[in-house]
C-alpha positions as CSV (number, residue, x, y, z in Angstrom):
1,M,80.9,111.7,66.0
2,S,77.4,110.7,65.1
3,G,75.8,112.6,62.3
4,V,79.1,113.9,60.9
5,G,80.0,113.2,57.3
6,S,82.5,114.6,54.8
7,L,81.8,117.0,52.0
8,S,85.3,118.2,51.3
9,S,88.5,119.3,53.1
10,S,86.7,122.4,54.3
11,D,83.1,121.3,54.9
12,V,81.7,119.1,57.7
13,L,78.2,117.7,58.0
14,V,76.5,118.0,61.3
15,G,73.0,116.6,61.5
16,G,72.9,116.7,57.7
17,K,73.9,120.4,57.5
18,V,77.2,122.0,56.7
19,G,78.7,123.0,60.0
20,Q,82.1,124.4,59.2
21,G,83.0,127.9,58.2
22,W,83.0,131.4,59.7
23,W,80.7,132.0,62.6
24,L,79.7,135.1,64.6
25,V,80.2,134.4,68.3
26,V,79.8,136.3,71.5
27,D,82.4,135.7,74.2
28,A,80.9,134.6,77.5
29,T,82.4,135.3,80.9
30,D,81.1,132.1,82.4
31,G,81.5,129.5,79.6
32,P,82.4,128.9,75.9
33,A,81.7,131.5,73.3
34,R,78.1,131.5,72.0
35,I,77.3,131.2,68.3
36,V,74.8,133.9,67.2
37,S,75.0,133.4,63.4
38,G,76.6,131.4,60.6
39,P,78.2,129.6,59.0
40,F,79.5,132.1,56.4
41,P,81.6,130.9,53.4
42,D,84.4,133.4,53.9
43,R,85.8,136.0,56.4
44,A,84.7,139.0,54.4
45,E,81.0,137.9,54.5
46,A,81.2,137.2,58.2
47,G,82.7,140.6,58.8
48,W,80.0,142.3,56.9
49,A,77.4,140.4,58.8
50,A,79.1,141.4,62.1
51,G,78.7,145.0,61.1
52,S,75.0,144.6,60.5
53,F,74.6,142.7,63.7
54,H,76.2,145.5,65.7
55,R,73.7,148.0,64.3
56,D,70.7,146.0,65.7
57,N,72.1,144.4,68.8
58,P,74.2,145.7,71.7
59,E,76.2,142.5,72.0
60,R,79.7,142.6,70.5
61,V,80.2,139.7,68.1
62,R,83.4,138.6,66.2
63,P,84.0,136.2,63.4
64,V,85.6,132.9,64.3
65,Y,86.4,129.9,62.1
66,G,85.5,126.4,63.1
67,F,82.7,123.9,63.0
68,R,79.6,123.6,65.1
69,R,79.3,120.5,67.3
70,E,76.0,118.7,67.6
71,D,75.4,120.4,71.0
72,G,75.6,123.8,69.3
73,S,79.1,124.8,70.7
74,L,81.9,125.9,68.4
75,N,85.0,123.8,67.8
76,R,87.6,126.4,66.7
77,R,89.9,125.4,63.9
78,P,92.6,127.1,61.8
79,S,91.0,128.9,58.9
80,P,92.1,128.6,55.3
81,Q,93.7,132.1,55.8
82,D,95.6,130.8,58.9
83,W,97.0,127.9,56.8
84,A,98.0,130.2,54.0
85,W,99.7,132.6,56.5
86,L,101.6,129.7,58.1
87,A,102.8,128.5,54.7
88,H,103.9,132.1,53.9
89,L,105.7,132.4,57.2
90,G,107.5,129.1,56.6
91,E,108.6,130.3,53.2
92,Q,110.0,133.4,54.7
93,L,111.9,131.5,57.4
94,E,113.4,129.3,54.7
95,R,115.2,132.4,53.4
96,L,117.4,132.7,56.6
97,P,121.1,132.3,55.8
98,E,123.1,129.3,56.7
99,D,124.3,131.0,59.9
100,W,121.0,130.1,61.4
101,D,121.3,126.4,60.9
102,A,123.5,125.8,63.9
103,I,121.4,128.1,66.1
104,L,117.7,127.3,65.5
105,S,116.3,124.7,67.8
106,D,113.0,124.3,69.5
107,D,114.3,125.2,73.0
108,D,116.5,128.2,72.0
109,P,114.9,131.6,72.9
110,L,116.5,133.0,69.8
111,T,114.4,130.8,67.7
112,T,111.2,132.3,69.2
113,L,112.6,135.8,68.6
114,V,113.5,135.2,64.9
115,V,110.0,133.7,64.2
116,E,108.3,136.7,66.0
117,V,110.5,139.2,64.1
118,T,110.0,137.5,60.8
119,A,106.2,137.3,61.3
120,S,106.0,141.0,62.3
121,L,107.9,142.1,59.2
122,A,105.9,139.8,57.0
123,E,102.6,141.1,58.4
124,A,103.8,144.6,57.5
125,G,104.5,143.5,54.0
126,L,108.3,143.4,54.4
127,P,109.9,140.2,53.1
128,L,113.2,138.6,54.3
129,Y,116.1,138.9,51.9
130,D,116.6,135.6,50.0
131,A,120.4,135.6,49.4
132,T,120.4,132.3,47.5
133,G,117.0,132.4,45.8
134,A,116.1,133.2,42.3
135,G,115.1,136.7,43.4
136,S,118.2,137.5,45.4
137,E,118.6,140.8,43.5
138,I,115.3,142.1,44.9
139,G,116.5,142.7,48.4
140,G,114.6,142.6,51.7
141,A,115.2,142.4,55.5
142,C,118.4,140.7,56.7
143,L,118.5,139.0,60.1
144,T,121.9,138.4,61.6
145,P,122.0,136.2,64.8
146,Q,123.9,137.3,67.9
147,P,123.4,134.1,70.0
148,E,125.8,135.2,72.8
149,L,123.6,138.2,73.4
150,G,120.2,136.6,72.6
151,V,119.5,139.3,70.0
152,I,119.2,139.8,66.3
153,V,120.7,142.5,64.1
154,V,118.2,143.7,61.5
155,T,119.2,145.6,58.4
156,W,117.6,146.3,55.0
157,R,119.1,145.3,51.7
158,Q,117.9,147.3,48.7
159,H,117.4,146.1,45.2
160,D,120.7,145.5,43.3
161,R,119.9,148.6,41.2
162,M,120.3,150.7,44.3
163,S,122.9,148.8,46.4
164,V,125.2,147.3,43.7
165,D,124.7,149.2,40.4
166,Q,123.9,152.5,42.2
167,V,121.9,153.6,39.2
168,H,120.8,156.7,41.2
169,G,124.1,157.4,42.7
170,A,125.8,156.8,46.1
171,T,124.0,159.6,47.8
172,A,120.5,158.2,47.0
173,D,121.7,154.7,48.0
174,T,122.8,156.0,51.4
175,L,119.7,158.1,52.1
176,V,117.3,155.3,51.1
177,Q,119.2,152.8,53.1
178,Q,118.9,155.0,56.2
179,V,115.1,155.4,55.6
180,M,114.5,151.7,55.2
181,N,116.6,150.8,58.3
182,R,114.6,153.4,60.3
183,A,111.4,152.0,58.9
184,L,112.3,148.5,60.0
185,A,113.0,149.8,63.5
186,E,109.8,151.7,63.7
187,V,107.7,148.7,62.6
188,L,109.3,146.5,65.2
189,E,109.0,149.1,67.9
190,A,105.3,149.3,67.0
191,R,105.1,145.6,67.7
192,N,106.7,146.1,71.1
193,F,110.2,144.9,70.4
194,V,113.0,146.7,72.1
195,V,115.2,148.2,69.3
196,D,118.6,149.9,69.5
197,A,120.6,151.5,66.8
198,F,123.6,149.5,65.7
199,G,126.7,150.6,63.7
200,G,125.8,154.2,63.2
201,A,122.2,153.4,62.4
202,S,123.2,151.1,59.6
203,G,121.2,148.5,61.3
204,H,119.3,147.8,64.6
205,V,119.6,145.3,67.4
206,V,116.3,143.7,68.3
207,Y,115.5,142.3,71.7
208,P,112.6,140.1,72.7
209,T,109.2,141.6,73.0
210,I,108.4,143.4,76.3
């Protein structure tokens, strides 16, 4: 494209000016979103500017990452935060046990379900259990496939101090386990998954989103 040069992996020159970053846009009903301000170097600054814009203007703006074309329109691109999130999600999926190796494929609906469940838990700050990793004693969410039913059984594994050593006793282990299993279910229900108790509430069966 004429007039575009390279500054770095995150900057694009358009007509001699940096054109990539966070922009404030207004969605249009009859065409592409309209840029009203930007670029901003990070999402926080764009969000602050959006709040200021709302106080002085009735239009509703929102921050979007991308670069401005020469015609003034916005070419949306994944933000640095998007790439960091995808890397984190990939790391979480790598924690799945070997049982998943024979199941996961691009055209299997269970693949979509496990990615959605893993993403929802990760966004809530709940990691998957890494049974073979260096931090296996830490615990986390365990996902067990049920391919014949197209569902996943989700349970929580506590830190070894609670589940193996039982340093606080069996009663505390049992009660905390129930609380964490219930918390997993409530998080997934809040994200519109269908969740049923499994094994006397020792875990939950998760169905695809509604």
